[in-house]
Each structure stands twice: as structure tokens, then as C-alpha cells.
C-alpha positions, 0 to 999 in steps of 0.5 A, spaced: 499 499 499 505 504 501 507 505 494 500 506 492 499 511 496 505 514 493 503 514 486 497 517 488 500 523 491 505 524 485 500 524 480 498 531 482 505 533 482 504 535 474 509 540 474 514 536 476 521 536 472 525 532 476 524 526 480 528 521 484 524 515 488 529 510 491 524 504 493 529 498 493 527 492 497 521 494 499 517 489 496 512 494 493 510 488 488 505 488 482 500 492 485 505 497 488 509 498 481 502 498 478 500 505 482 507 508 481 506 507 473 499 511 474 502 516 477 507 517 472 502 517 467 501 525 469 508 526 469 509 529 462 513 535 464 519 530 467 526 531 464 530 528 469 527 521 473 531 516 477 527 510 479 530 505 483 526 498 485 532 494 486 529 487 489 522 488 489 519 482 487 516 485 481 514 480 475 512 482 468 506 484 470 509 489 475 514 492 469 508 493 465 504 497 469 511 502 471 511 502 463 504 504 461 506 511 465 513 511 462 511 512 455 508 519 457 514 521 460 516 523 452 520 530 455 525 526 458 533 527 458 536 523 463 533 517 465 535 511 471 531 505 472 534 500 476 529 493 476 535 489 478 534 483 482 527 482 480 523 477 476 522 480 470 523 476 463 522 477 455 515 480 456 516 485 461 522 487 457 517 487 451 513 493 455 520 497 457 522 497 450 515 500 447 517 507 452 523 508 450 522 508 443 518 515 444 524 517 449 527 521 442 530 527 447 534 522 451 542 523 452 543 520 459 540 513 460 542 508 465 538 502 465 540 496 470 537 489 469 541 485 473 539 478 475 533 478 471 530 472 466 530 477 460 534 472 456 535 473 448 529 475 446 529 480 451 536 483 449 534 483 441 528 487 443 532 492 447 536 493 441 531 495 437 528 499 441 535 504 443 536 506 436 530 511 436 534 515 442 538 518 437 541 523 441 543 518 447 550 521 449 551 516 456 549 510 455 549 504 461 547 498 461 547 492 466 544 486 463 548 481 467 546 474 469 540 474 465 541 468 460 543 472 454 546 468 449 550 470 442 543 472 439 541 477 444 548 480 444 548 481 437 541 484 437 544 489 442 549 491 437 544 493 432 542 500 436 549 501 437 551 504 430 545 508 430 546 512 436 552 515 433 553 521 439 555 516 444 561 518 448 560 514 454 559 506 454 558 502 460 555 495 458 555 489 463 554 483 461 557 478 466 555 471 467 551 470 461 553 465 455 556 469 451 561 466 446 566 469 440 560 470 436 557 475 440 563 479 442 565 480 435 558 482 432 558 487 438 565 489 436 563 490 429 558 495 432 562 499 436 567 500 430 561 506 429 562 509 435 567 513 433 566 519 438 566 514 444 571 517 450 569 512 455 568 505 455 566 500 460 565 492 458 564 487 463 564 481 461 566 476 467 564 468 466 563 468 459 566 464 454 569 469 449 576 466 448 581 468 443 577 470 437 572 473 441 577 477 443 580 478 436 573 481 434 573 486 439 580 488 439 579 490 431 573 495 434 578 498 439 583 499 435 578 504 431 576 508 437 582 513 438 578 518 441 578 513 447 581 516 454 578 512 459 577 504 458 575 499 462 575 491 460 573 486 464 574 479 461 576 475 468 574 468 466 573 467 459 578 462 456 583 467 453 589 464 451 596 468 448 593 469 442 587 474 446 592 477 449 596 478 443 590 481 439 589 486 445 596 488 445 595 490 438 588 494 439 592 498 444 598 501 439 593 506 436 589 508 443 595 512 444 590 517 447 588 513 453 589 516 460 586 512 464 585 503 463 583 497 467 584 490 464 582 484 468 584 478 465 584 474 471 583 466 471 584 465 463 590 461 460 595 467 458 602 465 457 608 469 456 607 471 449 600 474 450 603 478 456 608 480 453 605 482 446 600 485 452 606 489 454 608 491 447 601 495 446 601 498 453 608 501 450 604 506 446 600 508 451 604 513 453 599 518 455 596 513 461 596 516 468 592 511 471 593 503 470 590 497 473 592 491 470 589 484 473 593 478 470 593 473 476 592 466 475 595 466 468 601 462 466 605 468 464 612 466 467 618 470 467 618 471 460 611 474 460 613 479 466 619 481 463 615 483 456 610 486 461 615 491 465 618 492 458 612 496 456 610 499 463 617 502 462 614 507 457 608 509 461 613 514 464 606 519 466 603 514 471 601 517 478 596 511 479 598 503 478 596 497 480 598 490 478 595 484 480 600 478 477 600 473 483 600 466 482 604 466 475 611 463 476 614 469 475 621 468 478 626 472 480 628 474 473 621 477 472 620 480 478 627 484 478 625 486 471 618 489 473 622 493 478 627 496 473 620 498 469 618 501 475 625 506 475 622 509 469 615 511 473 618 516 477 611 520 478 608 514 481 604 516 487 600 510 488 602 503 487 598 496 489 603 490 487 601 483 488 605 478 486 603 472 491 605 466 490 609 467 484 616 464 487 620 471 487 625 469 492 630 473 495 633 475 488 626 477 486 625 482 492 631 485 491 630 487 484 624 489 485 626 493 491 631 496 487 626 498 482 622 502 487 627 505 490 627 510 485 619 511 485 621 517 491 614 520 489 610 514 492 605 516 498 601 510 498 604 503 497 601 496 497 606 490 497 603 483 497 609 478 496 606 472 501 608 466 499 614 467 495 620 464 499 623 470 502 628 470 507 633 474 511 636 477 505 630 479 501 626 482 507 633 487 510 634 489 502 626 491 501 627 494 507 633 498 505 629 500 499 623 503 502 627 507 506 629 511 500 621 512 499 621 518 504 614 521 502 610 514 503 604 516 508 601 509 507 604 502 507 601 495 506 606 490 506 605 482 506 611 478 506 607 472 510 612 467 509 616 462 512 624 464 512 624 471 515 627 471 522 629 476 527 634 479 525 632 481 518 625 483 521 629 487 526 633 491 520 626 492 516 623 496 522 629 500 522 628 502 515 622 503 515 623 508 521 626 512 516 620 514 512 619 519 517 612 522 513 609 515 514 601 515 518 598 509 516 603 502 517 600 495 516 605 489 516 603 481 515 609 477 517 604 471 519 608 464 518 615 467 520 620 466 525 619 471 530 617 470 537 614 475 541 619 479 544 622 480 537 615 482 535 616 487 541 623 490 538 620 490 531 614 495 533 618 499 537 623 500 532 617 502 527 614 506 532 620 511 531 616 514 525 613 519 529 608 521 524 605 514 525 597 514 527 595 507 525 600 501 525 598 494 526 603 488 526 601 480 524 606 475 526 602 469 527 
């Protein structure tokens, strides 16, 4: 009754131009949804509308009621609809498509249908409705977990060539059943979106493979105006060829300043990682880079290839590298450290190399590079399970002592070979980082008893600006 009563009240506000309703997890059901729809029929002057109905047990009948009202709101320029985690199928989306077809003035659209059951038919319908929104400059579609296959993605692709004014596009199709054919068709459509400056593609846990990445990479190579790019292809059966194709695409994307690339849980080896590094070498305007390749097969050669590419990205200020469980070894870690030598503008660095067999030699090489990053203010180093011993821990401490601008440090050296002497040296070195305000040390499973732990704390606390300090050695 609450949503119905709200709808009755809103029906009289015929001069409203801006409306935002946040009714997530309110169990409004069919009757409440129909009440809101009745109200919207009268709000023909709306130009900006946000309707958040996440997790409300809304079925096709409920969404039909809402959309009958939305169809009258033809003056909308900005529309945000969150229908995530409801019970909407193809029939419900068909009603939504009828409403969208009327929005010729729409420039900004956010449509969230996460975790429903729209399937291929629903996605195809959206593909036919969106071409009428020819003034769209900003589009976000979240269709993750919707049982969409290649046919549905192809339908979405029909819309993009007509949206010639698109500058910002976010498309989330994670957790569906999309293969190489689907994403290749989408790539063909993106070729026409030449004005795109911001692009986010989320395809987690599909099956796009190397050939799918190839089709998409061809499109990316033509999007030369891109400034911000996010690609999430985690767990997609991508191998060396896919990594190489992405590297080729980046050759032309030399205007990108912000890049996030998630390729975790694939099968990329040395060649794919090296070619990816070669592509990144052309992105000399990069300021912010997140590169996630954990649990692949890049090895020492692949890590070195990535390092060679990163060495050209001298304008980086924020860098996140997630390369855990790749057996990159000492040589790979050292070469990555050498790349950091050129990144003197770095202020924020997150480096994850857990379980990578880098040993003392690898951490010393990495530390050598870090010593040149004197502008670092925030550093996260995850180096657990790497057979790092006395020499490596001490050497890393000496290197970090050069990072005189560090204010926040989180260091994971969880292993079984670091003893009291090297821990003490590490503490003494960190005490030289006089600007440290937050320090988090994780030294679990090492050979440090309680009294030695107290000595380590005492040395770290000599850093007078330290506000937050935690240490874990058990």
C-alpha cells in the first residue's frame, strides 16, 4: 500500500521536472508498481527521473504497469532505472522497450536489469528500441546474469551504430553465456562509435576466448578518441592469442589516460603477456593503470615483457599490478622492478605478487626499482608465499627507506624464512620513512617470537608521525 499511496500523491505533481525515488528492497510487488505507473502518466513535464526498484519482487505484470506510465514521459533527457534482482522476463522488457522508443530527447540513460531473466529475446528487444534514442551521449546497461547468449548480444549491437553521439558507454554482460560470435558482433558495432571517450565492458565469466577478443580488439583499434577504458574479461578462456590481440589494439589507443584491464583466471602465457606489454608501451599518456593477470601462465618471460612496456609509461601516477600465482620468478620480478625505475611520477602503487616464486633475488630487484619511486605516498605490497628470507626482507627495507614521502604502507611478507635479524632491520629502515602515518605489516608464519615482535614494534614506532600501526606475525 505504501508505493500505491505514494503514487496517488505524485499524480497531482504535474509540474515536476526532476524526480528521484529510491524504493529498493521495499517489496512493493505488482500493486505498488502499478500505482507508480499510474502516477508517472501525469508527470509529462519530467526531464530527469531516477527510479530505484532493486529487489522488489516485481514481475512482468508489475513492470508493465510502470512502463505504461513511463511511455508518457517523452520529455526525459536523463533517465535512471534500476530493476535489478526482480522477476522480469522477456515480456516485461518488451513493455520497457515500447517506452524507450518514445525517448527521442534522451541524452543520458542508465538501465539496470541485473539478475533477471530477460534472455536473448529481451536483449534483442532493447537493441531495436535504443536506436530511437539518437541523442544519447551517455549509456549504461547492466544486463549481467540474464541468460543472454550470442543472439542477444548481436541484438544489442544493432543499436550502437545508430547511437552516433555516444561519448560514454558502460555495458555489463557478466555471468551470461556469450562466446566469440557474440562479442565479435558487438565489436563490429563499436567500430561506428567514433566519438567514444569513455568505454567500460564487463564480461566476467563468459566464454569469449581468443577469437572473441580478436573481434573486439579490431573495434578498439578504431576508437582513437578513447580517454578512459575498462575491460573486465576475467575467467573467459583467453590465451596467448587474446593477449596479443589486445596488445595490438592498444597500439592505436595512445590518447588513453585511464586504463583498467582485468584478465584474471585465464590462460595467458609468456607470448600474450609480452605482446600486451608491447601494446601498453604506446600508451604514453597513461596516468592511471590497473592491470590484473593473476592466475595465468605468464612466467618470467611474460612478466619481463610487461615490464618493458610499462617502462615507457613514464606519466603514471597510479598503478595497480595484480600478478599473483604466475610463477614469474626472480628474473620476472627484477625486470618489473627495473620498469618502475622510469615511473618516477608514481604516487600510488599496489603490487601483488603472492605465490610467484620470486625469492630473495626477486624482492631485491623489485626493491631496487622502488627505491627510485621517491614520490610514492601510498604503497601496498603483497609478496606472501614467495620464499623470501633474511636477505630479501632486509634489502626491501633498505629500498623502502628511500621512499621518503610514504604516508601509507601495507606490506605482506607472509612466509616461513624471515627471522629476528631481518625483521629488526626492516623496522629500522621503515623508521626512516618519517612521513608514515599508517603502517600495516603482515609477517605471518615467520620465525619471530613475542619479544622480537616487541622490538620490531619499537623500531617502527620511531616514525613520529605514525597514527595507525598494526603488525601480524602469527
